[in-house]
C-alpha positions in Angstrom: 0.0 0.0 0.0 1.4 3.4 -0.9 1.9 5.8 1.9 -0.1 8.9 2.2 1.5 12.3 2.5 1.1 14.3 5.7 -0.2 17.3 3.9 -3.3 19.0 5.4 -6.4 19.8 3.4 -5.1 23.3 3.0 -2.3 22.6 0.5 -2.4 21.3 -3.1 1.3 21.7 -3.8 1.8 18.0 -3.3 -0.9 15.3 -3.3 -3.2 15.4 -0.4 -3.4 11.6 -0.6 -2.0 8.9 -2.9 -4.9 7.7 -5.0 -2.9 5.5 -7.3 -3.9 1.9 -8.1 -7.2 0.1 -8.2 -9.9 0.9 -5.6 -12.9 -1.4 -5.2 -16.3 0.1 -4.4 -17.7 -2.7 -2.3 -21.1 -4.1 -2.8 -23.3 -4.4 0.3 -24.1 -8.1 0.8 -27.5 -9.0 2.2 -28.6 -12.0 4.3 -31.6 -14.1 3.3 -33.5 -12.1 5.8 -32.6 -8.8 4.0 -30.1 -7.5 6.6 -26.6 -6.3 5.9 -24.3 -9.4 5.9 -21.5 -7.8 7.8 -19.2 -10.9 7.9 -19.4 -11.3 4.1 -18.7 -7.6 3.7 -15.6 -7.9 5.9 -14.4 -11.0 4.0 -14.9 -9.2 0.6 -12.8 -6.3 1.8 -10.0 -8.6 2.9 -10.2 -10.5 -0.4 -9.8 -7.5 -2.7 -7.0 -6.2 -0.6 -5.2 -9.6 -0.6 -5.5 -9.4 -4.4 -3.6 -6.1 -4.6 -6.3 -3.4 -4.4 -4.9 -0.1 -3.2 -8.0 0.6 -1.2 -11.8 0.2 -0.9 -14.7 2.6 -1.2 -17.7 2.3 1.1 -21.2 3.6 0.4 -20.8 4.3 -3.3 -23.4 3.6 -5.9 -22.3 0.0 -6.1 -23.0 -0.3 -2.3 -26.7 0.6 -3.0 -26.1 3.4 -0.4 -29.4 5.1 -1.4 -31.3 2.1 -0.1 -29.6 1.7 3.2 -30.9 3.1 6.5 -28.6 5.3 8.5 -27.6 2.6 11.0 -26.9 0.3 8.1 -24.6 2.9 6.4 -22.8 3.2 9.8 -22.4 -0.5 10.0 -20.9 -0.7 6.5 -18.6 2.1 7.2 -17.5 0.6 10.5 -16.7 -2.8 8.9 -14.7 -1.2 6.1 -12.9 1.1 8.6 -11.9 -1.8 10.7 -10.5 -3.7 7.8 -8.6 -0.7 6.4 -7.3 0.1 9.8 -6.0 -3.5 10.2 -4.5 -3.6 6.7 -3.2 0.0 6.4 -5.3 0.4 3.3 -6.9 3.5 1.9 -10.6 3.9 2.8 -12.8 6.2 0.8 -16.4 6.8 2.0 -19.3 8.1 -0.1 -21.0 11.1 1.3 -22.8 14.3 0.2 -26.2 15.2 -1.1 -27.8 17.5 -3.6 -27.8 20.4 -1.1 -24.7 22.0 0.3 -25.9 22.0 4.0 -26.9 18.4 3.8 -23.6 17.5 2.3 -21.8 19.4 5.1 -23.7 17.3 7.7 -22.9 14.0 5.9 -19.2 14.9 5.7 -19.1 15.9 9.4 -20.3 12.5 10.4 -17.2 10.9 8.8 -15.0 12.3 11.6 -16.3 9.3 13.6 -14.1 7.0 11.6 -10.4 8.0 11.8 -9.5 5.2 9.4 -11.3 7.0 6.6 -8.9 9.0 4.4 -11.1 10.5 1.7 -14.7 11.3 1.0 -16.3 10.6 -2.4 -18.9 13.3 -3.1 -21.0 13.5 -6.2 -21.6 16.7 -8.2 -25.0 17.9 -7.0 -27.7 15.9 -8.8 -31.2 16.9 -10.0 -31.0 20.5 -9.0 -28.5 21.1 -11.9 -26.7 24.3 -10.6 -24.4 26.3 -13.0 -20.7 25.4 -13.2 -20.1 28.4 -10.9 -22.7 27.0 -8.4 -20.9 23.6 -8.5 -17.6 25.4 -7.8 -19.2 27.3 -4.9 -20.7 24.1 -3.5 -17.3 22.3 -3.4 -15.5 25.4 -2.2 -17.7 25.3 0.9 -17.4 21.6 1.4 -13.6 21.6 1.0 -13.5 24.3 3.8 -15.4 22.3 6.3 -14.8 18.6 5.4 -12.7 16.6 7.9 -11.3 14.6 4.9 -9.9 15.4 1.5 -12.6 15.3 -1.2 -12.8 13.1 -4.3 -15.4 14.7 -6.6 -17.6 12.1 -8.3 -18.3 13.3 -11.8 -21.0 11.1 -13.3 -23.2 13.3 -15.5 -25.4 10.5 -16.8 -26.6 10.2 -13.2 -26.4 13.8 -11.9 -27.6 15.5 -15.0 -24.8 18.0 -14.6 -22.0 17.8 -17.3 -18.8 19.7 -16.5 -16.1 20.5 -19.0 -12.4 20.2 -18.5 -12.1 23.9 -17.4 -14.7 23.4 -14.7 -13.1 20.2 -13.4 -9.7 21.9 -13.4 -11.1 24.8 -11.3 -12.5 22.2 -8.8 -9.2 20.4 -8.8 -7.4 23.6 -7.8 -9.4 23.9 -4.6 -7.4 23.3 -1.4 -8.8 20.1 0.1 -9.9 18.5 -3.2 -7.7 15.4 -3.9 -9.1 14.1 -7.1 -12.1 13.2 -9.3 -13.7 9.9 -10.0 -14.3 10.5 -13.7 -17.3 8.6 -15.1 -18.5 10.7 -18.0 -19.8 7.7 -20.0 -17.0 7.8 -22.5 -13.8 9.5 -23.6 -14.0 12.7 -25.6 -12.0 15.9 -26.2 -12.9 17.2 -22.7 -11.4 14.0 -21.2 -8.2 14.4 -23.1 -8.0 18.1 -22.3 -8.4 17.4 -18.5 -5.8 14.7 -18.4 -3.4 16.8 -20.5 -3.3 19.7 -18.0 -4.0 18.7 -14.3 -3.7 21.0 -11.3 -0.9 20.2 -9.0 -1.9 17.4 -6.5 -5.1 16.6 -8.4 -5.7 12.9 -9.4 -8.0 11.5 -12.0 -9.5 8.1 -11.2 -11.2 6.2 -14.0 -14.8 5.5 -13.0 -16.3 3.9 -16.1 -15.2 0.3 -16.0 -15.2 -0.4 -19.7 -12.9 2.6 -20.3 -10.3 2.0 -17.6 -7.5 0.9 -20.0 -7.6 4.0 -22.3 -8.0 6.2 -19.3 -4.9 4.8 -17.7 -3.1 5.1 -21.0 -4.0 8.8 -21.1 -2.6 9.3 -17.6 -5.3 8.6 -15.1 -3.8 8.0 -11.7 -5.9 4.9 -10.8 -9.5 3.7 -10.9 -12.6 2.9 -8.8 -14.2 -0.1 -10.5 -17.1 -2.2 -9.5 -16.1 -5.0 -11.8 -12.8 -5.2 -10.0 -14.6 -7.3 -7.4 -14.5 -10.1 -10.0 -10.9 -10.0 -11.2 -9.0 -7.7 -8.8 -5.6 -9.1 -9.6 -6.1 -8.6 -13.3 -7.2 -5.0 -12.9 -4.2 -4.4 -10.7 -2.0 -6.0 -13.3 -3.5 -3.7 -16.0 -2.7 -0.6 -13.9 0.8 -1.7 -13.3 1.3 -2.6 -17.0 0.4 0.9 -18.1 2.5 2.4 -15.4 5.5 0.4 -16.5 4.9 1.1 -20.2 4.2 -2.5 -21.1 1.9 -1.5 -23.9 1.3 -4.8 -25.6 0.4 -6.6 -22.4 -1.7 -3.6 -21.2 -3.6 -3.4 -24.5 -4.5 -7.1 -24.7 -5.5 -7.3 -21.0 -7.5 -4.1 -21.3 -9.6 -5.5 -24.1 -10.3 -8.7 -22.1 -11.2 -6.7 -19.0 -13.5 -4.4 -21.0 -15.4 -7.4 -22.1 -15.8 -8.5 -18.5 -16.9 -5.0 -17.5 -19.5 -4.9 -20.3 -20.9 -8.2 -19.0 -20.9 -7.0 -15.4 -22.9 -3.9 -16.5 -25.3 -5.6 -18.9 -28.0 -5.1 -16.3 -28.2 -2.3 -13.7 -25.2 -2.2 -11.4 -24.6 -4.0 -9.0 -27.0 -6.8 -9.8 -24.7 -8.8 -12.1 -21.7 -8.4 -9.9 -23.7 -9.6 -6.9 -25.0 -12.5 -9.0 -21.4 -13.6 -9.8 -20.2 -13.1 -6.3 -23.0 -15.3 -5.0 -22.3 -17.9 -7.7 -18.7 -18.0 -6.4 -19.9 -18.5 -2.8 -18.5 -15.1 -1.7 -21.7 -13.5 -0.6 -24.8 -15.3 1.0 -27.4 -14.0 -1.6 -27.4 -12.2 -4.9 -30.1 -9.9 -3.6 -30.4 -6.2 -4.3 -33.0 -3.8 -2.8 -35.9 -2.4 -4.7 -36.1 -0.6 -7.0 -33.2 -2.7 -8.2 -34.0 -6.3 -9.3 -31.6 -9.3 -9.2 -29.7 -10.1 -12.3 -31.1 -12.6 -14.8 -29.4 -16.0 -15.0 -28.2 -15.4 -18.6 -26.5 -12.2 -17.5 -24.7 -13.8 -14.6 -23.7 -16.8 -16.8 -22.3 -14.4 -19.5 -20.2 -12.6 -16.9 -18.9 -15.9 -15.5 -17.9 -16.9 -19.0 -15.9 -13.7 -19.5 -14.3 -14.2 -16.1 -13.3 -17.8 -17.1 -11.9 -16.5 -20.3 -9.4 -14.4 -18.4 
């Protein structure tokens, strides 16, 4: 595990935190009774770290955080914090809301877990503020957050697209460590952002199918749901691009893109949970409404891609 710097959230001259490598946004396993399966969650966290993941993310989209009660979110955070504390791994916790005051409150609660090292906060969704409003929102959050912020840019969920200049402005804020970039593809704005990053600002690939080209363009690392299923191979991919092993990285990237496409053939995290259950790693494949469990053909297709690796 890479060592973090000791910089405070008030300086961006050097990285606030080392975000390199593959980070796994853990699913929330459920028991047959519908409760959080804490033991299975703990085992998953250890498994992905054993396989070389640089860290884990709790309470992301893949965790079905929107469907969890507050005490369940606390339980998930507690389990992940304990594992990361034991392993010296980087823990990122999802927080934030569409409103700035609510986001402040969510971030303040994270001070309860000293093992947490970063907060993943989405661009405000639904309300669709201007780019200036988004900048003002994160300026305020960076001032009050107990943790460095990773901005979650996912416009196909938030309805708020941001260009490279806007993301660069956000990345220049003291207390902002990076962005999870999930714009739904790679375009000119992606290339422009990666070609001119603020000091100390990291870009994490957030669209699983595009992780290889993102790493090739200079992304620091990635946060990938499909890395549950082939953690070691995604770690190998990141290391290959870092070492300039282009042929190996390109071939592996194509294979992992096929796995990612299969894992996202139905709404995330249904297929990933279906595969994890088929592997005996979680007690049920269940997701909470309004999500539905993955179909058998979708799970079988993902298992076939996994076997092909």
